DRENVOMI-398131 format. One record per residue (C-alpha): y, z, x; residue number from 1. Coordinates in nm, 2 decimals, padded with zeros to 4 digits. Example, Ala and Ser with C-alpha at 12.3 -4.5 7.8 and 13.67 -1.06 7.14 Angstrom:
DRENVOMI-398131
yy  zz  xx  k
-00.45  00.78  01.23  1 $
-00.11  00.71  01.37  2 $
END
This chain:
DRENVOMI-398131
yy  zz  xx  k
23.54  -08.10  19.51  1 $
23.20  -08.07  19.36  2 $
23.06  -08.35  19.15  3 $
23.10  -08.29  18.78  4 $
22.73  -08.27  18.73  5 $
22.71  -07.97  18.97  6 $
23.00  -07.77  18.81  7 $
22.90  -07.41  18.78  8 $
22.99  -07.41  18.42  9 $
22.68  -07.50  18.21  10 $
22.70  -07.87  18.13  11 $
22.47  -07.86  17.83  12 $
22.37  -08.21  17.73  13 $
22.32  -08.27  17.35  14 $
21.96  -08.20  17.28  15 $
21.93  -08.53  17.09  16 $
21.94  -08.72  17.42  17 $
21.61  -08.59  17.54  18 $
21.33  -08.37  17.41  19 $
21.17  -08.07  17.59  20 $
20.85  -08.28  17.61  21 $
21.03  -08.55  17.80  22 $
21.19  -08.31  18.04  23 $
20.85  -08.15  18.11  24 $
20.67  -08.48  18.16  25 $
20.94  -08.61  18.40  26 $
21.00  -08.31  18.62  27 $
20.71  -08.06  18.61  28 $
20.47  -08.28  18.81  29 $
20.73  -08.36  19.07  30 $
20.84  -08.00  19.13  31 $
20.50  -07.82  19.12  32 $
20.34  -07.73  19.45  33 $
20.01  -07.84  19.31  34 $
19.90  -07.99  18.98  35 $
19.83  -07.65  18.82  36 $
20.01  -07.46  18.55  37 $
19.97  -07.11  18.41  38 $
20.01  -07.03  18.04  39 $
20.13  -06.70  17.90  40 $
19.95  -06.60  17.58  41 $
20.13  -06.27  17.55  42 $
20.48  -06.42  17.48  43 $
20.59  -06.46  17.83  44 $
20.50  -06.11  17.97  45 $
20.24  -06.23  18.21  46 $
20.10  -06.55  18.35  47 $
19.74  -06.45  18.45  48 $
19.53  -06.66  18.68  49 $
19.25  -06.70  18.43  50 $
19.49  -06.90  18.20  51 $
19.56  -07.15  18.47  52 $
19.51  -07.52  18.37  53 $
19.54  -07.86  18.52  54 $
19.90  -07.97  18.50  55 $
19.95  -08.27  18.27  56 $
20.25  -08.44  18.12  57 $
20.17  -08.29  17.78  58 $
20.41  -08.01  17.69  59 $
20.22  -07.68  17.66  60 $
20.26  -07.48  17.33  61 $
20.29  -07.15  17.52  62 $
20.54  -07.05  17.79  63 $
20.42  -07.23  18.10  64 $
20.49  -07.18  18.47  65 $
20.39  -07.43  18.74  66 $
20.24  -07.32  19.07  67 $
20.50  -07.31  19.35  68 $
20.26  -07.34  19.64  69 $
19.98  -07.59  19.70  70 $
19.63  -07.53  19.83  71 $
19.76  -07.59  20.18  72 $
20.01  -07.31  20.15  73 $
20.32  -07.53  20.13  74 $
20.57  -07.60  19.86  75 $
20.75  -07.92  19.75  76 $
21.06  -07.75  19.62  77 $
21.25  -07.42  19.65  78 $
21.26  -07.24  19.32  79 $
21.56  -07.01  19.27  80 $
21.53  -06.77  18.97  81 $
21.85  -06.60  18.87  82 $
21.75  -06.31  18.63  83 $
22.00  -06.20  18.37  84 $
21.82  -05.87  18.32  85 $
21.92  -05.75  18.66  86 $
22.30  -05.74  18.62  87 $
22.38  -05.95  18.32  88 $
22.48  -06.31  18.24  89 $
22.82  -06.29  18.40  90 $
22.66  -06.19  18.74  91 $
22.41  -06.47  18.71  92 $
22.69  -06.72  18.64  93 $
22.88  -06.60  18.95  94 $
22.57  -06.62  19.17  95 $
22.48  -06.96  19.05  96 $
22.83  -07.09  19.12  97 $
22.82  -06.95  19.47  98 $
22.48  -07.10  19.54  99 $
22.59  -07.44  19.41  100 $
22.89  -07.43  19.64  101 $
22.66  -07.34  19.93  102 $
22.42  -07.62  19.85  103 $
22.70  -07.87  19.82  104 $
22.83  -07.77  20.16  105 $
22.48  -07.82  20.31  106 $
22.46  -08.17  20.16  107 $
22.18  -08.07  19.92  108 $
22.10  -08.20  19.58  109 $
21.95  -07.97  19.32  110 $
21.83  -07.95  18.96  111 $
21.94  -07.67  18.73  112 $
21.83  -07.54  18.39  113 $
21.90  -07.24  18.18  114 $
21.70  -07.00  17.96  115 $
21.78  -06.89  17.61  116 $
21.83  -06.54  17.74  117 $
22.10  -06.64  17.99  118 $
21.88  -06.67  18.30  119 $
21.92  -06.98  18.53  120 $
21.68  -07.17  18.75  121 $
21.79  -07.39  19.04  122 $
21.53  -07.62  19.20  123 $
21.58  -07.78  19.54  124 $
21.33  -08.06  19.59  125 $
21.22  -08.13  19.95  126 $
21.11  -08.45  20.10  127 $
20.89  -08.27  20.36  128 $
20.69  -07.98  20.23  129 $
20.76  -07.64  20.40  130 $
20.52  -07.36  20.47  131 $
20.49  -07.03  20.27  132 $
20.65  -06.84  20.56  133 $
20.95  -07.08  20.59  134 $
21.02  -07.08  20.22  135 $
20.99  -06.71  20.19  136 $
21.23  -06.65  20.48  137 $
21.49  -06.88  20.32  138 $
21.47  -06.73  19.97  139 $
21.47  -06.37  20.09  140 $
21.77  -06.45  20.31  141 $
21.95  -06.61  20.02  142 $
21.86  -06.30  19.81  143 $
22.06  -06.08  20.05  144 $
22.37  -06.27  19.93  145 $
22.30  -06.29  19.56  146 $
22.20  -05.98  19.36  147 $
22.06  -06.16  19.06  148 $
21.82  -06.39  19.26  149 $
21.46  -06.29  19.20  150 $
21.28  -06.34  19.53  151 $
20.92  -06.26  19.41  152 $
20.81  -06.61  19.31  153 $
20.83  -06.71  19.68  154 $
20.68  -06.39  19.81  155 $
20.34  -06.45  19.65  156 $
20.14  -06.74  19.78  157 $
19.85  -06.70  19.53  158 $
20.05  -06.62  19.21  159 $
20.40  -06.75  19.27  160 $
20.49  -06.97  18.97  161 $
20.80  -07.05  18.75  162 $
20.88  -07.22  18.43  163 $
21.03  -07.57  18.47  164 $
21.26  -07.77  18.24  165 $
21.11  -07.82  17.90  166 $
20.88  -07.52  17.91  167 $
20.87  -07.30  17.60  168 $
21.05  -06.97  17.64  169 $
20.93  -06.63  17.53  170 $
21.24  -06.57  17.32  171 $
21.20  -06.90  17.14  172 $
21.35  -07.24  17.24  173 $
21.29  -07.40  17.58  174 $
21.41  -07.42  17.94  175 $
21.70  -07.67  17.90  176 $
21.86  -07.88  18.16  177 $
22.22  -07.81  18.26  178 $
22.25  -08.18  18.36  179 $
22.13  -08.51  18.23  180 $
21.76  -08.58  18.25  181 $
21.83  -08.91  18.43  182 $
22.02  -08.73  18.71  183 $
21.75  -08.46  18.73  184 $
21.47  -08.71  18.76  185 $
21.66  -08.91  19.02  186 $
21.70  -08.59  19.23  187 $
21.33  -08.51  19.19  188 $
21.23  -08.86  19.29  189 $
21.47  -08.87  19.59  190 $
21.44  -08.51  19.73  191 $
21.63  -08.36  20.01  192 $
21.55  -08.47  20.36  193 $
21.45  -08.27  20.67  194 $
21.82  -08.26  20.78  195 $
21.93  -08.08  20.47  196 $
21.65  -07.82  20.52  197 $
21.76  -07.77  20.88  198 $
22.12  -07.72  20.77  199 $
22.03  -07.47  20.51  200 $
21.83  -07.27  20.76  201 $
22.10  -07.29  21.02  202 $
22.36  -07.15  20.78  203 $
22.13  -06.86  20.69  204 $
22.02  -06.79  21.05  205 $
22.17  -06.44  21.06  206 $
22.02  -06.35  20.72  207 $
21.68  -06.49  20.81  208 $
21.69  -06.28  21.13  209 $
21.78  -05.97  20.93  210 $
21.49  -06.01  20.68  211 $
21.25  -06.07  20.96  212 $
21.37  -05.76  21.14  213 $
21.34  -05.56  20.82  214 $
20.97  -05.65  20.80  215 $
20.92  -05.49  21.14  216 $
21.05  -05.16  21.00  217 $
20.83  -05.16  20.70  218 $
20.47  -05.06  20.66  219 $
20.25  -05.34  20.55  220 $
19.98  -05.21  20.32  221 $
19.79  -05.53  20.24  222 $
19.71  -05.61  20.60  223 $
19.71  -05.27  20.76  224 $
19.50  -05.08  20.52  225 $
19.18  -05.01  20.70  226 $
19.29  -05.26  20.97  227 $
19.01  -05.25  21.23  228 $
19.09  -05.15  21.58  229 $
18.85  -05.40  21.71  230 $
18.61  -05.66  21.58  231 $
18.28  -05.53  21.45  232 $
18.00  -05.73  21.30  233 $
17.97  -05.65  20.94  234 $
17.84  -05.97  20.79  235 $
18.17  -06.00  20.61  236 $
18.53  -06.02  20.72  237 $
18.74  -05.71  20.71  238 $
18.96  -05.66  20.41  239 $
19.27  -05.70  20.63  240 $
19.16  -06.04  20.76  241 $
19.06  -06.15  20.41  242 $
19.40  -06.06  20.27  243 $
19.57  -06.25  20.55  244 $
19.36  -06.56  20.48  245 $
19.43  -06.53  20.10  246 $
19.80  -06.44  20.10  247 $
19.95  -06.55  20.43  248 $
20.11  -06.21  20.47  249 $
20.06  -06.01  20.78  250 $
20.20  -05.72  20.98  251 $
20.49  -05.85  21.18  252 $
20.45  -05.56  21.43  253 $
20.09  -05.67  21.50  254 $
20.13  -06.05  21.49  255 $
20.45  -06.21  21.63  256 $
20.41  -06.54  21.44  257 $
20.18  -06.74  21.21  258 $
20.00  -06.87  21.52  259 $
19.88  -06.52  21.63  260 $
19.79  -06.43  21.27  261 $
19.58  -06.74  21.22  262 $
19.39  -06.68  21.54  263 $
19.31  -06.33  21.43  264 $
19.18  -06.46  21.10  265 $
18.97  -06.73  21.26  266 $
18.83  -06.48  21.52  267 $
18.75  -06.24  21.24  268 $
18.56  -06.51  21.05  269 $
18.36  -06.60  21.36  270 $
18.28  -06.23  21.42  271 $
18.16  -06.19  21.06  272 $
17.91  -06.47  21.11  273 $
18.08  -06.75  20.92  274 $
18.05  -07.11  21.05  275 $
18.34  -07.34  21.12  276 $
18.24  -07.55  20.82  277 $
18.27  -07.23  20.60  278 $
18.63  -07.18  20.72  279 $
18.72  -07.55  20.69  280 $
18.59  -07.56  20.33  281 $
18.78  -07.25  20.23  282 $
19.10  -07.41  20.36  283 $
19.05  -07.75  20.20  284 $
18.94  -07.61  19.86  285 $
19.24  -07.37  19.84  286 $
19.02  -07.05  19.86  287 $
19.22  -06.94  20.17  288 $
19.57  -07.09  20.11  289 $
19.72  -06.82  20.34  290 $
19.52  -06.95  20.64  291 $
19.60  -07.31  20.54  292 $
19.97  -07.23  20.54  293 $
19.94  -07.12  20.91  294 $
19.84  -07.47  20.99  295 $
20.09  -07.65  20.78  296 $
20.33  -07.69  21.07  297 $
20.10  -07.97  21.19  298 $
20.07  -08.31  21.02  299 $
19.78  -08.31  20.78  300 $
19.56  -08.52  21.01  301 $
19.61  -08.27  21.29  302 $
19.53  -07.95  21.10  303 $
19.15  -07.96  21.12  304 $
19.15  -08.05  21.49  305 $
19.39  -07.75  21.54  306 $
19.14  -07.53  21.35  307 $
18.86  -07.65  21.57  308 $
19.06  -07.56  21.88  309 $
19.12  -07.21  21.75  310 $
18.76  -07.18  21.66  311 $
18.65  -07.26  22.02  312 $
18.90  -06.99  22.14  313 $
18.75  -06.74  21.90  314 $
18.39  -06.81  22.00  315 $
18.49  -06.79  22.37  316 $
18.66  -06.46  22.31  317 $
18.36  -06.32  22.13  318 $
18.13  -06.43  22.41  319 $
18.35  -06.24  22.66  320 $
18.35  -05.93  22.44  321 $
17.99  -05.86  22.36  322 $
18.08  -05.56  22.15  323 $
18.26  -05.79  21.91  324 $
18.02  -06.08  21.92  325 $
17.85  -06.20  21.60  326 $
17.48  -06.12  21.61  327 $
17.22  -06.04  21.36  328 $
17.37  -06.02  21.01  329 $
17.27  -05.68  20.88  330 $
17.51  -05.69  20.58  331 $
17.25  -05.69  20.32  332 $
17.01  -05.44  20.48  333 $
17.04  -05.10  20.31  334 $
17.02  -04.82  20.57  335 $
16.87  -04.59  20.31  336 $
16.56  -04.56  20.10  337 $
16.52  -04.71  19.76  338 $
16.60  -04.46  19.48  339 $
16.33  -04.26  19.31  340 $
16.32  -04.42  18.97  341 $
16.03  -04.22  18.82  342 $
16.09  -03.87  18.69  343 $
15.88  -03.57  18.79  344 $
15.57  -03.56  18.58  345 $
15.56  -03.94  18.53  346 $
15.51  -04.04  18.89  347 $
15.16  -04.19  18.92  348 $
15.15  -04.27  18.55  349 $
15.00  -04.61  18.49  350 $
15.27  -04.72  18.26  351 $
15.55  -04.65  18.50  352 $
15.38  -04.73  18.83  353 $
15.22  -05.07  18.75  354 $
15.48  -05.34  18.83  355 $
15.32  -05.59  18.58  356 $
15.33  -05.34  18.30  357 $
15.69  -05.25  18.38  358 $
15.79  -05.62  18.40  359 $
15.65  -05.69  18.06  360 $
15.82  -05.38  17.92  361 $
16.16  -05.47  18.06  362 $
16.13  -05.82  17.92  363 $
16.04  -05.68  17.58  364 $
16.34  -05.44  17.61  365 $
16.57  -05.74  17.66  366 $
16.44  -05.88  17.33  367 $
16.53  -05.55  17.17  368 $
16.87  -05.57  17.32  369 $
16.92  -05.91  17.17  370 $
16.82  -05.79  16.83  371 $
17.04  -05.48  16.85  372 $
17.35  -05.65  16.98  373 $
17.49  -05.76  16.64  374 $
17.54  -05.39  16.57  375 $
17.81  -05.38  16.84  376 $
18.15  -05.50  16.73  377 $
18.33  -05.76  16.94  378 $
18.60  -05.50  17.02  379 $
18.67  -05.40  17.38  380 $
18.45  -05.09  17.33  381 $
18.16  -05.29  17.19  382 $
18.17  -05.55  17.46  383 $
18.19  -05.29  17.73  384 $
17.87  -05.12  17.59  385 $
17.69  -05.44  17.58  386 $
17.78  -05.49  17.95  387 $
17.67  -05.14  18.04  388 $
17.33  -05.21  17.88  389 $
17.30  -05.53  18.08  390 $
17.37  -05.34  18.40  391 $
17.09  -05.10  18.31  392 $
16.86  -05.39  18.25  393 $
16.95  -05.55  18.58  394 $
16.90  -05.22  18.76  395 $
16.55  -05.19  18.60  396 $
16.46  -05.54  18.72  397 $
16.57  -05.45  19.07  398 $
16.37  -05.13  19.09  399 $
16.08  -05.27  18.89  400 $
16.08  -04.97  18.66  401 $
16.22  -04.87  18.32  402 $
16.34  -04.54  18.48  403 $
16.69  -04.57  18.62  404 $
16.86  -04.32  18.84  405 $
17.18  -04.51  18.91  406 $
17.50  -04.29  18.89  407 $
17.80  -04.37  18.68  408 $
17.97  -04.52  18.98  409 $
17.69  -04.76  19.04  410 $
17.72  -04.89  18.69  411 $
18.10  -04.89  18.72  412 $
18.09  -05.13  19.02  413 $
17.84  -05.35  18.83  414 $
18.05  -05.37  18.52  415 $
18.41  -05.36  18.66  416 $
18.48  -05.04  18.46  417 $
18.60  -04.70  18.57  418 $
18.32  -04.46  18.63  419 $
18.46  -04.21  18.37  420 $
18.46  -04.49  18.11  421 $
18.10  -04.57  18.20  422 $
18.01  -04.21  18.15  423 $
18.17  -04.22  17.80  424 $
17.97  -04.53  17.71  425 $
17.64  -04.39  17.83  426 $
17.68  -04.08  17.63  427 $
17.76  -04.28  17.32  428 $
17.46  -04.52  17.38  429 $
17.21  -04.24  17.42  430 $
17.34  -04.06  17.12  431 $
17.28  -04.36  16.89  432 $
17.01  -04.35  16.62  433 $
16.71  -04.54  16.76  434 $
16.88  -04.59  17.10  435 $
16.81  -04.85  17.37  436 $
16.84  -04.59  17.64  437 $
16.73  -04.23  17.67  438 $
16.84  -03.96  17.90  439 $
16.53  -03.82  18.07  440 $
16.68  -03.59  18.33  441 $
17.02  -03.44  18.39  442 $
17.19  -03.53  18.72  443 $
17.19  -03.26  18.99  444 $
17.34  -03.25  19.34  445 $
17.35  -03.61  19.47  446 $
17.12  -03.72  19.20  447 $
17.25  -03.93  18.91  448 $
17.13  -03.89  18.56  449 $
16.79  -04.03  18.50  450 $
16.77  -04.28  18.22  451 $
16.48  -04.46  18.06  452 $
16.50  -04.79  17.88  453 $
16.37  -04.75  17.53  454 $
16.25  -05.01  17.28  455 $
16.38  -04.87  16.94  456 $
16.12  -04.83  16.68  457 $
16.32  -05.02  16.43  458 $
16.30  -05.34  16.62  459 $
15.98  -05.28  16.83  460 $
15.75  -05.51  16.63  461 $
16.01  -05.79  16.63  462 $
16.09  -05.75  17.00  463 $
15.72  -05.77  17.09  464 $
15.67  -06.08  16.87  465 $
15.97  -06.27  17.02  466 $
15.91  -06.49  17.33  467 $
16.05  -06.35  17.64  468 $
16.39  -06.48  17.73  469 $
16.39  -06.70  18.04  470 $
16.63  -06.64  18.33  471 $
16.80  -06.34  18.48  472 $
16.99  -06.07  18.31  473 $
17.33  -06.00  18.47  474 $
17.58  -05.72  18.47  475 $
17.94  -05.84  18.51  476 $
17.94  -06.10  18.79  477 $
18.26  -06.06  19.00  478 $
18.43  -06.38  18.88  479 $
18.44  -06.24  18.52  480 $
18.65  -05.95  18.63  481 $
18.92  -06.21  18.62  482 $
18.80  -06.43  18.34  483 $
18.71  -06.14  18.10  484 $
18.41  -06.01  17.91  485 $
18.41  -06.26  17.63  486 $
18.39  -06.54  17.89  487 $
18.10  -06.37  18.06  488 $
17.90  -06.35  17.73  489 $
17.98  -06.72  17.65  490 $
17.88  -06.83  17.99  491 $
17.56  -06.63  17.98  492 $
17.46  -06.79  17.64  493 $
17.51  -07.13  17.78  494 $
17.30  -07.05  18.09  495 $
17.01  -06.96  17.87  496 $
17.06  -07.22  17.60  497 $
17.26  -07.53  17.72  498 $
17.39  -07.78  17.48  499 $
17.54  -07.54  17.22  500 $
17.83  -07.62  16.99  501 $
18.12  -07.38  16.95  502 $
17.98  -07.27  16.61  503 $
17.64  -07.20  16.76  504 $
17.80  -07.00  17.04  505 $
17.98  -06.79  16.78  506 $
17.66  -06.71  16.61  507 $
17.47  -06.64  16.93  508 $
17.73  -06.43  17.11  509 $
17.84  -06.24  16.80  510 $
18.20  -06.30  16.92  511 $
18.48  -06.42  16.69  512 $
18.55  -06.79  16.68  513 $
18.89  -06.73  16.84  514 $
18.74  -06.54  17.13  515 $
18.47  -06.81  17.19  516 $
18.72  -07.09  17.17  517 $
18.96  -06.92  17.42  518 $
18.67  -06.84  17.65  519 $
18.55  -07.20  17.65  520 $
18.90  -07.32  17.73  521 $
18.92  -07.08  18.02  522 $
18.57  -07.18  18.15  523 $
18.64  -07.55  18.12  524 $
18.98  -07.51  18.30  525 $
18.78  -07.39  18.60  526 $
18.51  -07.65  18.57  527 $
18.25  -07.39  18.48  528 $
18.14  -07.55  18.15  529 $
18.18  -07.91  18.01  530 $
18.14  -08.06  17.67  531 $
17.95  -08.39  17.60  532 $
18.02  -08.66  17.35  533 $
17.83  -08.46  17.08  534 $
18.07  -08.18  17.14  535 $
17.80  -07.95  17.28  536 $
17.88  -07.73  17.57  537 $
17.68  -07.68  17.89  538 $
17.72  -07.50  18.22  539 $
17.84  -07.70  18.52  540 $
17.57  -07.60  18.77  541 $
17.76  -07.73  19.08  542 $
18.04  -07.48  19.03  543 $
17.97  -07.17  19.23  544 $
18.06  -06.84  19.07  545 $
18.07  -06.68  19.41  546 $
18.32  -06.93  19.54  547 $
18.54  -06.89  19.23  548 $
18.53  -06.51  19.27  549 $
18.65  -06.55  19.63  550 $
18.92  -06.79  19.51  551 $
19.05  -06.54  19.25  552 $
19.04  -06.26  19.51  553 $
18.83  -06.03  19.29  554 $
18.59  -05.95  19.57  555 $
18.87  -05.75  19.72  556 $
18.88  -05.54  19.39  557 $
18.50  -05.49  19.42  558 $
18.53  -05.38  19.78  559 $
18.82  -05.15  19.70  560 $
18.62  -04.99  19.42  561 $
18.32  -04.95  19.65  562 $
18.54  -04.79  19.92  563 $
18.69  -04.55  19.67  564 $
18.35  -04.43  19.55  565 $
18.22  -04.40  19.90  566 $
18.49  -04.16  19.99  567 $
18.43  -03.96  19.67  568 $
18.06  -03.94  19.76  569 $
18.14  -03.81  20.11  570 $
18.37  -03.55  19.96  571 $
18.11  -03.44  19.71  572 $
17.85  -03.40  19.98  573 $
18.09  -03.19  20.18  574 $
18.15  -02.97  19.88  575 $
17.78  -02.93  19.83  576 $
17.72  -02.84  20.19  577 $
17.96  -02.55  20.15  578 $
17.87  -02.43  19.80  579 $
17.50  -02.51  19.74  580 $
17.21  -02.34  19.92  581 $
16.96  -02.62  19.86  582 $
17.14  -02.89  20.05  583 $
16.83  -03.00  20.23  584 $
16.67  -03.08  19.90  585 $
16.97  -03.24  19.75  586 $
17.03  -03.47  20.05  587 $
16.68  -03.58  20.11  588 $
16.64  -03.94  20.23  589 $
16.45  -04.05  19.92  590 $
16.75  -03.96  19.70  591 $
17.03  -04.09  19.93  592 $
17.07  -04.41  19.75  593 $
17.38  -04.62  19.84  594 $
17.51  -04.63  19.48  595 $
17.85  -04.73  19.60  596 $
17.71  -05.06  19.71  597 $
17.57  -05.18  19.38  598 $
17.74  -05.49  19.25  599 $
17.65  -05.78  19.03  600 $
17.44  -06.05  19.20  601 $
17.58  -06.38  19.32  602 $
17.45  -06.65  19.08  603 $
17.24  -06.82  19.33  604 $
17.02  -06.52  19.43  605 $
16.69  -06.46  19.27  606 $
16.71  -06.14  19.07  607 $
16.38  -05.99  19.17  608 $
16.44  -06.05  19.54  609 $
16.80  -05.96  19.54  610 $
16.92  -05.73  19.82  611 $
17.20  -05.48  19.80  612 $
17.52  -05.57  19.98  613 $
17.66  -05.29  20.20  614 $
18.04  -05.29  20.20  615 $
18.19  -05.35  20.53  616 $
END
């Protein structure tokens, strides 16, 4: 006989006995895998990483989902989400009743809540945290028994999250407990012991074996795409190894267990030229939760020693295999010549060949950009064009010339846009009255269009009178692919002018107050900006944009875009070789610029001396 509190029928306590805020404050911190929560600003449709915040006892005003897994790749509770949209409320009720019976037979205690739309959540707090692989196996196995159980929250180490009791719901109302708050809090404070976990796994042994066997029959895209046949020094880890380190997912046909997978990641890191301290930092800071989860089987004090042992094995392996050994890092050395940035007829011209003259012109052009920017609306189109202009300015600084022969794909990687979108924006920019950029030469063969930065006559005098703006001009730095264009412009403004109030930022960035406020909230949540007692905002200089980009996984998006464009470039050259007679001219070394490798600079690099990163 089940205790009354665990009856499958919804035991809805009168709402007057507790408030949603009380349920959230009591249970969310105890159930979460780490003290982080994601907010949904689109009425519960998505819970993006950029809207992640520190988890506090204060009830969020938006639908809020706590992170299931911690930085170490383990979870403190199993989250079972029974979705009424799959087969209806009646099916959910039946599945929940069956799961409750099973949990009772295993000696487990659980917390249950329900959604206004009929969905149900069951939480199983655990005394000993379990690894991502262990939790995923159990939930997937349980999912083979119950159709309405959504397995995805436990299948994603980086983004797995779920609303807990008290959270606002997208349809109005809140997640409400199906039991008393007192009982739920007692269960959260006295979670299930290791014996209960072992019993649950033993009862699901056959199903766990089945889901593991199923993985052997499935192709595994994240880890096998471009999986290297051997280790090759590239100055960066392969995409396959990075994915394993981030997500904890691997090809079961290639690696028999977490132990083999983690050794592969560590060896890949060593081959790429990373130091042991680099790997250790990524594990401890939560940048590589997947790799951390592989070590979670050890007690916390034994995890770093285990990593060191694996590192020694990796180094020894690389020594015995010279072809795989890390040597000179050539990742940032371009194998091709610099692009020709001066059009025919202008080469040798004093204006375009004197670096000092060009430097002064580009700085004046940046003043003109500042003066012209108010004319661009803060719509998505306007913000994108402002970023394309920044990418052109950055390219001009790199090549020390106002003439730019970077193709649409180069600018696409620099701005995070699609190359067709970039082409549309460039055509619109050069068609403006008194434009900031002029088309000098049409692209031909492997050459991109040749553009020239132009100081519009309407602002020329004012631009020349203004003091040059200090600091670097950036295209879209990788981290802002996740955080968004408004956040990029707000951060840029604070880099150049620290100590600005929200009102001053609105005036300076030409963004709406709502966009600026939301951007500041996002930036502050990731410790990128801070506000002092006078309510003025400043950049937190110790927060690395490069490390945050790696944490968000956006470097994978950059690498994927580069790879896509590299393939397209190869196909274009092959077409030219078959259809154009002047191939020798078109493929001359001086024009063979690696445009697919252009990307926004890490924040710590000096702009003038920045090298181009060749994708591995």
